[in-house]
Structures are given as structure tokens and as C-alpha cells.
N, C-alpha and C positions, 0 to 999 in steps of 0.2 A: 424410514425417512432418509432420503438422499440429501447429504449436506452440499449446498451450493454457495457460491459466492458470486458477486458482480462488482467489477471494477468500473466505478462511476467516472473517475477521472484519473490520469495518470500524467505527470510532468516532471521533466528534469529542472529541478530546481536551481541547481548550480553545477557547472562543469568546468573545473580549474584543476588546482592541485589534488583536490578529492571531488567526489561526484556525490550529489544529493538528489534523490529521486522521491517524490511525494506521490503516494497513492490515496485516493479517496475511494473507500468501498463499503460495501454492506454484505452481511451473510445471513443465512437462515437461521432461525432459532429453533431449539429442542422443542419448545412448546408450540411451534408453527409460526409462520410469518416471517417478517425481515426485521433484522436489527436497525438501529438508526444508523445514519452514515457515520463512518470512523475514518480518522485521518492516520496514515501510517508513513513515517519518514525512514528511508533506508540511505546510510552513509556508507560510501565506498571509499576507502583510503587507498591511495597510490603509493606502493612500498618501491623505493628505487635505492640502489646499492652504487 
């Protein structure tokens, strides 16, 4: 079985001192079929010196 995923939605939730990106996605299951839609938020900090 080949593992796959699908990005349902991608948005940049915030873009200022830091960045916040939100992904809504689903992936294949070992037992077959697709998972429920899940939400993943990624935080990117800006480091300045």
C-alpha cells in the first residue's frame, strides 16, 4: 500500500513578528480508506539579532 495524503486547505493564519500556517489535511489509513480531516498548525519564529 502506498501512503498518500491530501491537503484539503492551506492558509497563512498570521504574518507579523512570527508566521502561523494552518493546514487541513487527510491521509490514507493502514486498514484502507482515508482518515478524518485533521488540522495542523505550524509556527515559524523570526529570530533577529
